[in-house]
Backbone as JSON Lines, residues from 0, in Angstrom:
{"i":0,"aa":"M","n":[41.41,115.15,24.7],"ca":[42.27,116.05,25.0],"c":[43.42,115.66,25.22]}
{"i":1,"aa":"Y","n":[43.7,114.28,25.69],"ca":[45.14,113.48,25.75],"c":[45.19,112.47,24.68]}
{"i":2,"aa":"D","n":[46.47,112.14,24.56],"ca":[47.01,111.07,23.7],"c":[46.92,109.75,24.25]}
{"i":3,"aa":"H","n":[47.64,109.75,25.6],"ca":[47.93,108.54,26.57],"c":[48.21,109.43,27.89]}
{"i":4,"aa":"I","n":[48.39,108.28,28.83],"ca":[48.68,108.56,30.2],"c":[49.66,107.23,30.61]}
{"i":5,"aa":"S","n":[50.66,107.86,31.38],"ca":[51.51,106.69,31.9],"c":[51.66,106.69,33.32]}
{"i":6,"aa":"L","n":[51.61,105.52,33.79],"ca":[51.68,105.48,35.39],"c":[53.05,104.56,35.69]}
{"i":7,"aa":"R","n":[53.56,105.08,36.65],"ca":[54.84,104.24,37.19],"c":[54.3,103.13,38.1]}
{"i":8,"aa":"V","n":[54.35,101.83,38.0],"ca":[53.95,100.9,38.93],"c":[55.02,100.1,39.65]}
{"i":9,"aa":"R","n":[54.78,99.77,40.91],"ca":[55.74,98.87,41.77],"c":[55.76,97.58,41.1]}
{"i":10,"aa":"D","n":[54.51,96.93,41.01],"ca":[54.49,95.43,40.6],"c":[53.73,95.47,39.35]}
{"i":11,"aa":"L","n":[54.52,95.34,38.22],"ca":[53.9,95.35,37.04],"c":[52.84,94.11,36.65]}
{"i":12,"aa":"A","n":[53.14,93.02,37.14],"ca":[52.14,91.78,36.84],"c":[50.92,92.02,37.57]}
{"i":13,"aa":"A","n":[51.21,92.56,39.1],"ca":[49.91,92.82,39.81],"c":[48.95,93.87,39.09]}
{"i":14,"aa":"S","n":[49.76,95.06,38.71],"ca":[49.01,96.07,38.09],"c":[48.22,95.6,36.89]}
{"i":15,"aa":"T","n":[48.96,94.96,36.0],"ca":[48.55,94.65,34.91],"c":[47.32,93.52,34.93]}
{"i":16,"aa":"R","n":[47.44,92.75,35.83],"ca":[46.13,91.71,36.14],"c":[45.09,92.67,36.6]}
{"i":17,"aa":"F","n":[45.29,93.63,37.43],"ca":[44.17,94.57,37.96],"c":[43.57,95.14,36.6]}
{"i":18,"aa":"Y","n":[44.29,95.83,35.87],"ca":[43.82,96.92,34.83],"c":[43.22,95.98,33.98]}
{"i":19,"aa":"Q","n":[43.8,94.95,33.49],"ca":[42.97,94.03,32.36],"c":[41.7,93.37,32.92]}
{"i":20,"aa":"A","n":[41.67,93.2,34.38],"ca":[40.42,92.66,34.96],"c":[39.37,94.01,35.08]}
{"i":21,"aa":"A","n":[39.67,94.9,35.42],"ca":[38.78,96.26,35.72],"c":[38.43,96.78,34.53]}
{"i":22,"aa":"L","n":[39.33,96.83,33.25],"ca":[38.87,97.67,32.14],"c":[38.12,96.91,31.22]}
{"i":23,"aa":"A","n":[38.35,95.36,31.16],"ca":[37.38,94.48,30.46],"c":[35.84,95.03,30.28]}
{"i":24,"aa":"P","n":[35.35,94.97,31.45],"ca":[33.77,95.15,31.27],"c":[33.61,96.64,30.5]}
{"i":25,"aa":"L","n":[34.7,97.57,30.53],"ca":[34.34,98.8,29.6],"c":[34.81,98.56,28.3]}
{"i":26,"aa":"G","n":[35.04,97.72,27.79],"ca":[35.6,97.32,26.51],"c":[36.97,97.52,26.08]}
{"i":27,"aa":"F","n":[38.04,97.87,27.27],"ca":[39.26,98.02,26.71],"c":[39.98,96.87,27.01]}
{"i":28,"aa":"V","n":[41.16,96.55,26.52],"ca":[41.99,95.62,26.34],"c":[43.45,95.7,26.7]}
{"i":29,"aa":"L","n":[44.23,94.34,27.08],"ca":[45.68,94.84,27.01],"c":[45.98,94.72,25.55]}
{"i":30,"aa":"C","n":[46.85,95.9,25.24],"ca":[47.02,96.27,23.75],"c":[48.63,95.35,23.72]}
{"i":31,"aa":"S","n":[49.44,95.73,24.71],"ca":[50.79,95.2,24.51],"c":[51.4,95.01,26.0]}
{"i":32,"aa":"Q","n":[52.37,94.28,25.9],"ca":[52.96,93.91,27.32],"c":[54.6,93.4,27.03]}
{"i":33,"aa":"D","n":[55.48,93.88,27.73],"ca":[56.73,93.13,27.84],"c":[57.23,93.26,29.22]}
{"i":34,"aa":"D","n":[58.51,93.08,29.58],"ca":[59.17,92.85,30.73],"c":[59.14,94.26,31.72]}
{"i":35,"aa":"D","n":[58.72,95.44,30.97],"ca":[58.89,96.69,31.95],"c":[57.63,97.54,31.54]}
{"i":36,"aa":"T","n":[56.59,96.81,30.56],"ca":[55.38,98.01,30.08],"c":[54.24,97.11,29.88]}
{"i":37,"aa":"A","n":[53.15,97.78,29.94],"ca":[51.99,97.08,29.52],"c":[51.11,98.29,29.25]}
{"i":38,"aa":"S","n":[50.03,98.06,28.01],"ca":[49.4,99.12,27.66],"c":[47.89,98.55,27.37]}
{"i":39,"aa":"F","n":[47.0,99.58,27.52],"ca":[45.46,99.28,27.58],"c":[44.66,100.36,26.72]}
{"i":40,"aa":"G","n":[43.75,99.9,26.14],"ca":[42.87,100.77,25.64],"c":[41.98,99.99,24.7]}
{"i":41,"aa":"P","n":[41.33,100.84,23.65],"ca":[40.79,100.17,22.57],"c":[41.67,99.28,21.85]}
{"i":42,"aa":"P","n":[41.52,98.34,21.25],"ca":[42.25,97.37,20.42],"c":[43.17,98.42,19.39]}
{"i":43,"aa":"E","n":[44.27,98.27,19.44],"ca":[45.27,99.01,18.35],"c":[45.35,100.48,18.76]}
{"i":44,"aa":"A","n":[44.63,101.01,19.86],"ca":[45.08,102.17,20.25],"c":[45.3,102.52,21.79]}
{"i":45,"aa":"P","n":[46.29,101.91,22.52],"ca":[46.48,102.0,23.8],"c":[46.51,103.43,24.21]}
{"i":46,"aa":"A","n":[45.92,103.89,25.43],"ca":[45.75,105.06,26.12],"c":[46.34,105.2,27.25]}
{"i":47,"aa":"L","n":[46.51,104.06,27.96],"ca":[47.02,103.91,29.5],"c":[48.24,103.1,29.36]}
{"i":48,"aa":"W","n":[49.32,103.62,29.9],"ca":[50.44,102.86,29.74],"c":[50.75,102.53,31.32]}
{"i":49,"aa":"L","n":[51.44,101.45,31.81],"ca":[52.1,101.09,32.85],"c":[53.52,100.88,32.87]}
{"i":50,"aa":"N","n":[54.19,101.41,33.61],"ca":[55.71,101.41,33.43],"c":[56.22,100.73,34.63]}
{"i":51,"aa":"R","n":[56.99,99.73,34.79],"ca":[57.67,99.26,35.86],"c":[58.56,100.19,36.29]}
{"i":52,"aa":"T","n":[58.94,100.25,37.84],"ca":[59.83,101.3,38.12],"c":[60.53,100.8,39.46]}
{"i":53,"aa":"A","n":[61.55,101.06,39.63],"ca":[62.17,100.74,40.98],"c":[62.26,102.02,41.98]}
{"i":54,"aa":"E","n":[61.86,103.14,41.35],"ca":[61.4,104.16,42.27],"c":[60.17,104.35,42.75]}
{"i":55,"aa":"A","n":[59.62,105.3,43.26],"ca":[58.5,105.34,44.04],"c":[57.32,105.52,42.8]}
{"i":56,"aa":"P","n":[56.23,104.37,42.87],"ca":[55.33,104.47,41.72],"c":[54.37,105.56,41.77]}
{"i":57,"aa":"T","n":[53.77,105.73,40.68],"ca":[52.56,106.87,40.77],"c":[51.42,106.47,41.73]}
{"i":58,"aa":"S","n":[51.07,107.61,42.65],"ca":[49.89,107.35,43.37],"c":[49.28,108.5,43.69]}
{"i":59,"aa":"G","n":[47.99,108.42,43.96],"ca":[47.11,109.58,44.12],"c":[46.53,110.2,42.87]}
{"i":60,"aa":"V","n":[46.59,109.31,41.76],"ca":[46.06,109.86,40.65],"c":[44.4,109.41,40.44]}
{"i":61,"aa":"H","n":[43.7,110.13,39.89],"ca":[42.25,109.86,39.65],"c":[42.1,109.69,38.24]}
{"i":62,"aa":"L","n":[41.94,108.39,37.85],"ca":[41.45,107.98,36.27],"c":[40.11,107.82,36.27]}
{"i":63,"aa":"A","n":[39.01,108.38,35.51],"ca":[37.84,107.92,35.23],"c":[37.75,107.55,33.87]}
{"i":64,"aa":"F","n":[37.01,106.45,33.72],"ca":[36.77,105.8,32.24],"c":[35.23,105.82,32.19]}
{"i":65,"aa":"V","n":[34.97,106.17,30.91],"ca":[33.6,106.15,30.42],"c":[33.0,104.71,30.43]}
{"i":66,"aa":"A","n":[31.82,104.38,30.89],"ca":[31.13,103.26,30.78],"c":[29.92,103.31,29.99]}
{"i":67,"aa":"T","n":[29.56,102.33,29.21],"ca":[28.42,102.55,28.13],"c":[26.99,102.55,28.92]}
{"i":68,"aa":"D","n":[26.83,101.93,29.95],"ca":[25.69,101.95,30.85],"c":[26.18,101.66,32.24]}
{"i":69,"aa":"R","n":[25.06,101.6,33.25],"ca":[25.34,101.37,34.74],"c":[25.96,99.9,34.8]}
{"i":70,"aa":"A","n":[25.29,99.12,34.04],"ca":[25.75,97.49,34.3],"c":[27.33,97.5,34.17]}
{"i":71,"aa":"A","n":[27.74,98.15,33.17],"ca":[29.46,98.3,32.81],"c":[29.76,98.76,34.27]}
{"i":72,"aa":"V","n":[29.2,99.69,34.77],"ca":[29.97,100.31,35.94],"c":[29.76,99.17,37.06]}
{"i":73,"aa":"D","n":[28.8,98.58,37.39],"ca":[28.95,97.45,38.35],"c":[29.6,96.26,37.9]}
{"i":74,"aa":"R","n":[29.72,96.15,36.58],"ca":[30.66,94.94,36.47],"c":[32.23,95.25,36.51]}
{"i":75,"aa":"F","n":[32.49,96.62,36.24],"ca":[33.88,97.24,36.32],"c":[34.24,97.0,38.0]}
{"i":76,"aa":"Y","n":[33.25,97.48,38.77],"ca":[33.48,97.36,40.29],"c":[33.81,96.06,40.67]}
{"i":77,"aa":"A","n":[32.94,95.16,40.19],"ca":[33.19,93.8,40.79],"c":[34.42,93.07,40.27]}
{"i":78,"aa":"A","n":[34.77,93.24,38.91],"ca":[36.15,92.79,38.48],"c":[37.24,93.57,39.03]}
{"i":79,"aa":"A","n":[37.16,94.77,39.37],"ca":[38.37,95.42,39.74],"c":[38.4,94.85,41.37]}
{"i":80,"aa":"M","n":[37.46,94.75,42.22],"ca":[37.52,94.33,43.52],"c":[38.08,92.81,43.57]}
{"i":81,"aa":"H","n":[37.59,91.87,42.6],"ca":[38.15,90.56,42.63],"c":[39.53,90.55,42.16]}
{"i":82,"aa":"A","n":[40.13,91.56,41.38],"ca":[41.47,91.43,41.08],"c":[42.42,92.34,41.9]}
{"i":83,"aa":"G","n":[41.69,92.36,43.35],"ca":[42.84,93.06,44.3],"c":[42.7,94.57,44.59]}
{"i":84,"aa":"G","n":[41.58,95.4,43.98],"ca":[41.27,96.49,44.05],"c":[40.88,96.82,45.34]}
{"i":85,"aa":"R","n":[40.92,97.95,45.96],"ca":[40.3,98.4,47.38],"c":[39.01,99.42,47.0]}
{"i":86,"aa":"D","n":[38.22,99.03,47.85],"ca":[36.85,99.68,47.59],"c":[37.05,101.18,48.08]}
{"i":87,"aa":"N","n":[36.7,102.07,47.12],"ca":[36.77,103.6,47.15],"c":[35.49,104.25,46.97]}
{"i":88,"aa":"G","n":[34.4,103.48,46.95],"ca":[33.03,104.0,46.56],"c":[32.27,103.15,45.82]}
{"i":89,"aa":"A","n":[31.37,102.4,46.22],"ca":[30.77,101.19,45.66],"c":[29.93,101.91,44.44]}
{"i":90,"aa":"P","n":[29.39,101.15,43.59],"ca":[28.57,101.78,42.32],"c":[27.27,102.53,43.0]}
{"i":91,"aa":"G","n":[26.91,103.69,42.31],"ca":[25.61,104.48,42.68],"c":[26.0,105.81,42.18]}
{"i":92,"aa":"I","n":[24.53,106.39,42.33],"ca":[24.35,107.69,41.99],"c":[25.22,108.54,42.89]}
{"i":93,"aa":"C","n":[26.04,109.73,42.2],"ca":[27.05,110.53,43.08],"c":[26.1,111.88,42.61]}
{"i":94,"aa":"L","n":[25.23,112.34,43.46],"ca":[24.67,113.53,43.49],"c":[25.38,114.7,43.31]}
{"i":95,"aa":"E","n":[26.67,114.68,44.02],"ca":[27.57,115.85,43.91],"c":[27.87,116.13,42.79]}
{"i":96,"aa":"Y","n":[27.95,115.05,41.67],"ca":[28.37,115.35,40.28],"c":[26.93,115.59,39.3]}
{"i":97,"aa":"G","n":[26.06,115.21,39.61],"ca":[24.64,115.4,38.88],"c":[23.8,114.3,39.12]}
{"i":98,"aa":"P","n":[22.45,114.56,38.68],"ca":[21.4,113.72,39.05],"c":[21.55,112.33,38.33]}
{"i":99,"aa":"T","n":[22.18,112.11,37.1],"ca":[22.14,110.8,36.53],"c":[23.75,110.16,36.46]}
{"i":100,"aa":"Y","n":[24.68,110.92,37.38],"ca":[25.96,110.54,37.21],"c":[26.18,109.14,38.05]}
{"i":101,"aa":"Y","n":[26.4,108.05,37.45],"ca":[26.2,106.78,38.28],"c":[27.97,106.19,38.15]}
{"i":102,"aa":"G","n":[28.66,106.32,39.25],"ca":[29.81,105.88,39.22],"c":[30.37,104.98,40.12]}
{"i":103,"aa":"A","n":[31.6,104.29,40.26],"ca":[32.29,103.47,41.05],"c":[33.62,103.85,41.07]}
{"i":104,"aa":"F","n":[34.29,103.73,42.15],"ca":[35.79,103.76,42.54],"c":[36.51,102.9,43.31]}
{"i":105,"aa":"V","n":[37.52,102.54,42.64],"ca":[38.52,101.64,43.36],"c":[39.86,101.97,43.13]}
{"i":106,"aa":"L","n":[40.65,101.82,44.4],"ca":[42.22,102.12,44.5],"c":[42.83,100.83,43.71]}
{"i":107,"aa":"D","n":[43.68,101.33,42.76],"ca":[44.51,100.19,42.29],"c":[45.74,99.58,43.03]}
{"i":108,"aa":"P","n":[46.36,98.89,42.81],"ca":[47.61,98.14,43.69],"c":[48.49,99.47,44.23]}
{"i":109,"aa":"D","n":[48.65,100.44,43.59],"ca":[49.66,101.65,43.9],"c":[48.8,102.71,44.74]}
{"i":110,"aa":"G","n":[47.54,102.67,44.71],"ca":[46.69,103.58,45.54],"c":[45.98,104.78,44.58]}
{"i":111,"aa":"N","n":[46.01,104.55,43.14],"ca":[45.29,105.43,42.2],"c":[43.89,105.27,42.3]}
{"i":112,"aa":"N","n":[43.08,106.26,42.41],"ca":[41.56,106.12,42.22],"c":[41.15,105.88,41.09]}
{"i":113,"aa":"V","n":[40.6,104.7,40.76],"ca":[40.28,104.34,39.27],"c":[38.71,104.34,39.24]}
{"i":114,"aa":"E","n":[37.97,105.17,38.4],"ca":[36.6,105.16,38.37],"c":[36.17,104.83,37.16]}
{"i":115,"aa":"A","n":[34.96,104.11,36.97],"ca":[34.01,104.09,35.89],"c":[32.87,104.87,36.13]}
{"i":116,"aa":"V","n":[32.46,105.43,34.88],"ca":[31.37,106.49,35.16],"c":[30.22,106.35,33.95]}
{"i":117,"aa":"N","n":[28.89,106.44,34.14],"ca":[28.0,106.55,33.28],"c":[27.26,107.79,33.65]}
{"i":118,"aa":"A","n":[27.2,108.74,32.82],"ca":[26.65,110.18,33.23],"c":[25.36,110.42,32.14]}
């Protein structure tokens, strides 16, 4: 449905480290980076862009990434937490979304809710 998403970030280096670590278990990579931007996605197809800003960063956004299996959700959560994320829901079944919806939620450095899900 969408081509890409851009987030304004306060600290590009910290956000790049966070997303690079958190998205690696899901098969996504750092596609490009310069002094003001970083992009992530499948190789050669960036879909998430981070843009350094002196203004208020983007916050309160919910991003959900598809995981190939539950183990990838677990690895996402561990990597995101190790990279400075804050817990917003440990890996597990989310019955409010369905009987097989397995997800994990972490807040990024700017307070966005980042999820990995295998449903």
